[in-house]
C-alpha positions in Angstrom: 4.4 -7.7 -66.1 5.4 -7.0 -62.5 7.6 -4.0 -61.9 10.0 -4.1 -58.9 11.3 -1.0 -57.4 15.0 -0.2 -57.2 16.2 -0.8 -53.7 19.0 0.9 -51.8 22.4 -0.9 -51.7 22.3 -4.2 -49.8 24.9 -6.5 -48.5 25.3 -10.1 -49.8 22.7 -11.3 -47.3 20.0 -8.8 -48.3 20.3 -6.3 -45.5 20.5 -2.6 -46.2 24.0 -1.2 -46.0 22.7 2.2 -44.9 19.6 2.1 -42.7 18.9 5.8 -43.3 18.0 4.9 -46.9 15.0 2.9 -45.7 11.4 4.1 -46.2 8.0 2.4 -46.1 8.1 1.7 -49.9 11.4 -0.1 -49.4 9.8 -2.1 -46.5 6.9 -3.0 -48.8 9.2 -4.3 -51.5 11.4 -6.2 -49.1 8.3 -7.8 -47.5 7.0 -8.7 -51.0 10.3 -10.5 -51.7 9.9 -12.4 -48.4 6.3 -13.3 -49.3 5.1 -11.3 -46.3 1.9 -9.2 -46.6 2.4 -6.3 -44.1 -0.5 -5.9 -41.7 -1.0 -3.2 -39.1 0.7 -5.5 -36.5 3.7 -5.8 -38.9 3.9 -2.0 -39.2 3.6 -1.6 -35.5 6.6 -3.8 -34.9 8.6 -2.2 -37.8 7.9 1.3 -36.7 8.9 0.4 -33.1 12.2 -1.1 -34.4 12.9 2.0 -36.5 12.1 4.4 -33.7 14.3 2.4 -31.2 17.1 2.4 -33.8 16.9 6.2 -34.4 16.9 6.9 -30.6 19.6 4.4 -29.5 21.6 3.8 -32.7 21.4 0.1 -32.1 19.0 -2.6 -33.3 16.5 -3.5 -30.6 16.8 -6.9 -29.1 13.8 -9.1 -30.0 12.7 -9.1 -26.4 12.1 -5.3 -26.6 9.9 -5.7 -29.7 8.0 -8.6 -28.1 7.4 -6.5 -25.0 6.2 -3.6 -27.2 3.8 -5.9 -29.0 2.5 -7.4 -25.7 1.7 -3.9 -24.4 -0.1 -3.0 -27.7 -1.9 -6.3 -28.3 -2.1 -8.0 -24.9 -0.3 -10.9 -23.3 -1.8 -13.3 -25.8 0.5 -11.7 -28.4 3.6 -13.4 -26.8 4.2 -15.4 -30.0 3.1 -12.7 -32.3 6.6 -11.9 -33.5 7.0 -15.4 -34.8 3.6 -15.4 -36.4 4.4 -12.1 -38.2 7.9 -13.0 -39.2 7.9 -16.9 -39.4 11.5 -17.0 -40.7 12.7 -15.1 -37.6 13.4 -11.7 -36.2 16.9 -11.3 -37.7 16.2 -12.9 -41.1 12.8 -11.2 -41.8 11.9 -8.4 -39.3 15.4 -6.8 -39.3 15.6 -7.0 -43.1 12.1 -5.5 -43.7 12.7 -2.8 -41.1 15.9 -1.8 -43.0 18.4 -2.7 -40.3 22.0 -3.7 -41.0 22.7 -7.4 -40.3 23.0 -7.8 -36.6 26.5 -9.1 -36.0 26.9 -12.0 -33.6 23.1 -12.9 -33.7 21.8 -16.0 -35.2 19.7 -15.7 -38.3 16.7 -17.2 -36.5 
Protein backbone atom coordinates (compact mmCIF):
# COMPACT_ATOMS: atom_id res chain seq x y z
CA UNK A 1 0.00 0.00 0.00
CA UNK A 2 1.45 3.33 -1.10
CA UNK A 3 1.41 6.14 1.44
CA UNK A 4 1.15 9.69 0.14
CA UNK A 5 2.30 12.60 2.23
CA UNK A 6 0.01 15.37 3.37
CA UNK A 7 0.68 18.43 1.24
CA UNK A 8 0.29 22.10 2.16
CA UNK A 9 -2.94 23.79 1.05
CA UNK A 10 -3.32 24.07 -2.72
CA UNK A 11 -5.68 25.98 -4.98
CA UNK A 12 -8.18 24.23 -7.27
CA UNK A 13 -5.50 23.87 -9.97
CA UNK A 14 -2.94 22.18 -7.72
CA UNK A 15 -0.63 25.13 -7.00
CA UNK A 16 0.52 25.85 -3.45
CA UNK A 17 -1.38 28.70 -1.85
CA UNK A 18 1.64 29.64 0.28
CA UNK A 19 5.01 29.04 -1.44
CA UNK A 20 6.82 29.34 1.93
CA UNK A 21 5.30 25.97 2.90
CA UNK A 22 7.28 24.25 0.11
CA UNK A 23 10.18 21.93 0.82
CA UNK A 24 11.99 19.23 -1.15
CA UNK A 25 9.70 16.48 0.20
CA UNK A 26 6.72 18.46 -1.11
CA UNK A 27 8.48 18.74 -4.49
CA UNK A 28 9.07 14.97 -4.56
CA UNK A 29 5.39 14.29 -3.88
CA UNK A 30 4.17 16.85 -6.42
CA UNK A 31 6.55 15.41 -9.02
CA UNK A 32 5.34 11.87 -8.26
CA UNK A 33 1.77 13.02 -8.85
CA UNK A 34 2.89 14.46 -12.22
CA UNK A 35 4.75 11.21 -13.09
CA UNK A 36 8.07 13.08 -13.11
CA UNK A 37 11.16 11.45 -11.62
CA UNK A 38 13.35 14.31 -10.39
CA UNK A 39 16.92 14.21 -11.70
CA UNK A 40 19.79 16.55 -10.82
CA UNK A 41 18.81 18.70 -13.82
CA UNK A 42 15.24 18.99 -12.46
CA UNK A 43 16.60 19.98 -9.06
CA UNK A 44 18.91 22.53 -10.65
CA UNK A 45 15.96 24.21 -12.38
CA UNK A 46 13.75 23.99 -9.28
CA UNK A 47 16.41 25.39 -6.95
CA UNK A 48 17.09 28.25 -9.38
CA UNK A 49 13.36 29.03 -9.47
CA UNK A 50 13.11 28.97 -5.68
CA UNK A 51 16.19 31.16 -5.21
CA UNK A 52 14.94 33.64 -7.82
CA UNK A 53 11.54 33.77 -6.12
CA UNK A 54 13.06 34.32 -2.67
CA UNK A 55 15.29 37.12 -3.99
CA UNK A 56 12.77 38.93 -6.23
CA UNK A 57 9.39 37.85 -4.78
CA UNK A 58 8.17 36.99 -8.28
CA UNK A 59 8.18 33.79 -10.26
CA UNK A 60 11.01 33.79 -12.80
CA UNK A 61 10.02 33.96 -16.43
CA UNK A 62 10.79 30.71 -18.25
CA UNK A 63 13.52 32.47 -20.29
CA UNK A 64 15.51 33.08 -17.08
CA UNK A 65 15.36 29.40 -16.18
CA UNK A 66 16.29 28.36 -19.73
CA UNK A 67 19.26 30.76 -19.63
CA UNK A 68 20.35 29.33 -16.27
CA UNK A 69 20.17 25.78 -17.62
CA UNK A 70 22.16 26.74 -20.73
CA UNK A 71 24.91 28.22 -18.55
CA UNK A 72 24.97 25.09 -16.38
CA UNK A 73 24.56 22.44 -19.08
CA UNK A 74 25.68 24.14 -22.31
CA UNK A 75 23.94 25.55 -25.35
CA UNK A 76 22.66 22.12 -26.33
CA UNK A 77 20.34 22.35 -23.34
CA UNK A 78 18.11 24.93 -25.05
CA UNK A 79 15.16 22.52 -25.08
CA UNK A 80 16.01 20.98 -21.71
CA UNK A 81 13.18 22.76 -19.90
CA UNK A 82 10.65 21.09 -22.18
CA UNK A 83 12.35 17.70 -21.81
CA UNK A 84 12.37 18.01 -18.01
CA UNK A 85 8.80 19.28 -17.77
CA UNK A 86 6.98 17.99 -20.88
CA UNK A 87 3.62 19.46 -19.85
CA UNK A 88 5.10 22.92 -19.64
CA UNK A 89 6.83 25.40 -17.42
CA UNK A 90 3.69 26.72 -15.74
CA UNK A 91 1.79 23.43 -15.52
CA UNK A 92 4.64 21.29 -14.16
CA UNK A 93 7.77 23.25 -13.23
CA UNK A 94 5.95 25.98 -11.30
CA UNK A 95 3.76 23.45 -9.49
CA UNK A 96 6.64 21.20 -8.47
CA UNK A 97 8.75 24.21 -7.40
CA UNK A 98 5.92 25.29 -5.10
CA UNK A 99 5.00 28.49 -6.88
CA UNK A 100 1.56 30.09 -6.88
CA UNK A 101 -0.23 29.88 -10.23
CA UNK A 102 1.28 32.61 -12.40
CA UNK A 103 -1.62 34.91 -13.30
CA UNK A 104 -1.93 35.90 -16.92
CA UNK A 105 0.37 33.12 -18.14
CA UNK A 106 -0.77 30.26 -20.28
CA UNK A 107 -0.66 26.82 -18.73
CA UNK A 108 1.83 25.66 -21.36
